[in-house]
N, C-alpha and C positions, 0 to 999 in steps of 0.2 A: 546471492541476490544481485540482479542486474539493476543498474541505475535507471535504465529505461523503464523497467517494470515498476520501480518505485515511483517514477514520475507519472506513469499512467495511472497508478492507484491514487496518487496525490491529486491529479487533475480530476479524476472521476469522483473522488470523495474529499473535497477541500474542507468540509465541515467537521470531519472526524479528527479526533485527537491523535497525537503521535502513537500512542499505545494501540489505538484501534486500527490505525494504518498498518502498523507492524503486524498485528494479528491478521489483518486482511491479506497482507502480502504473504504471510506464513501459510495461510490456508490456500492462497492462490497457487503456491508452488507445491502443494501436496495433493 
């Protein structure tokens, strides 16, 4: 996982919980 990708997801979805963000990032890379 790249930090840049995580930052992008975090910026796009600031209202999501950490678990939801992790799940989104996981799907984003699959």
